[in-house]
N, C-alpha and C positions, 0 to 999 in steps of 0.2 A: 668439356660438354659434351654428353652422350647425344645421338641421335634426337631421342624424344624430349631434350630440353633439362634433362636432370644432372646435378654435378655430384663430383663425389666430394662427400665432406671428409673435413681433417681429422684427424684422428681423436681432438682435445676439442671438439665441437660444440657450442651451447644450447643447440635445439635440443627441445624435448617434445615429446608428444608421448599418447599414451601408450601404449602394446598394442601393436598390431594400425597403427595410425604412422602416418607420414607427413610431412608436412611442403604446402604448397608455397612457395614465395614468391610474387608477382613484382618485375619492375624494384626489384632490390628493397622490400617493406613498403611497399604504397599498400600492398595487401596481402595477408598470408592467414591460411589456416591449414586445419589437419581432414585429410581423406584418407580411408582404407589404405591402406601399404600394398594391397594387390591388386589397386587401380590401374589403366592405363594413360598416362597423360599424356594429351597430345596438344603442346602448345601452336600456337597461329597465331600471326600477325595482330597486336592488341586483345588478345583472349588469348586462354587456355580452356582445354574440354578436357574433364576427365570420363570412364569408363569403366563400368563393372566388370565388362567383359568385352573381347573384340568388338569394335566398333561395327553394329549391324543393327537392324530392325529390333531387336530383343535387348539389344543393352541401355542402361538406364543414362543418360547424356546428361553432365552437370558442365555447363559453363559459367564462366566468368570473365568478366572487361572491366576494365577502367577506363573511367573518362574523369579526364583534367578539366576542370573548369575557374575561372577565377575564384579564390578565398570567399569571398565577401558573396558570390552567387551562391555557392555551395550552400553557405548558412542560411540564405534568405529563401530556398528552394521547398517548397513544400511537397515531404516523398509522397506521402499518398496522392496526388495529385500528377507526381513523373510517375511512381510505378504505373497506376491507371493507365496511362498514355505509352506505357512499353510493352502493353499485351497485344496490341496486334487484333486482325481478325478473323486469322488464319484457323485457331480454333472456334468451333461455335459449343461452347460451355453450357451443360445442364445445369451445373453448381457451380457456382463460386462463394468461396470463404468469406467471412472479414477480412480486412486489414489484421494482421496481426503486427504489433510494435515491441520492438525491443530497443531499451533506453541505457545505453549506458555510458560512462565520464568519457569515456574515446570514441564511441560513434552513437548512430541511429541507426535503426533499421524496421522497414516496413516491407511486407511481406504475405502473399496471398497462396491459394491454390484454386485452380482450376479443374476439377472433372468435365470429361466430354468424349466423346467416341472417336476414335479416329476411324475417319471418313476412306483411306484407303482398305486398312486392313480391316475396319469394323469391330475394332473393341474397343474397351471401355480402357482410357488413359487419364495421367495427371500429369498436370505443369505447375508446379510450384514457380516461384519468382521473386525477389527480394531486391532491395534497393537499400544500402546501405550508407551510410555518411560519415565521412571524416574528414581529412585534408582533402580527398577525392571523391567523386561516386563511384564505387564498385554494384555492379548488374552480378547475381548469380541466378540461375534458371538451371531448372533440374526439368526434364522428362520421361517419364516409366508408364509401363502399364498397371495399371490398377491391382492388378494379382500379385504384384510384387511390392505390394508399397506398403508394408509391415518392415523389411527390413531396410528398404531407400527410404524412407522417411528417418529412422536414428542417424544416417551419415546426412541429411539435411540440417538434422538439430545438433549435431557435431561441427558444420561446419559453419554454422551460426553461432554456437556457442563460442568457437576458437577462432572465431573471423578478427582480423589486428589490422587496423588500420594505419598506416603515416609512420611505421616505426624505420627507419633509413637502414638498412645494412648494408655498412662498408665493403665485406667479404660473406658473401652467401655460405662458401664453404665452411667458414666458422661459426657463423650464426650473430645471435645479437651481442654485444659487448656487456659484457655484467657486469659494475659498478661494484 
């Protein structure tokens, strides 16, 4: 494993992503998604942060965390309510979207966007947050300046489109076992 948490893949690996994208696998497959290959990956205990440029006030920060809760509790949670409680009060949004839902056979996702003026830099900013339910909960957040929204929103869409949860990977350097 390299310093940034990446693994060298075996020659005959089975991972697939579209050109220009790489695959982030968290905790042997509890969550996986695609992200732009040129982004910087910073694993931390319990989470991973991805940046479109060296981490700074100008970079986009995409954070992903996994929360394991007893299986019965996960299915009973109201995603909308839990999502609202994750927002905190550090941002004072002047606009908040409705909650968007993605329902697939393998997972449910609730997400929203807040637009706010960053108090320190006096700049228009956006914050997106999603809560995905599979066998565990996955919290995904993305902070970025509004003037960069067009390109970064495509990344958000791709992360949510490719999100897979609960697919155990025995050997991450080889990829999922194909039957």
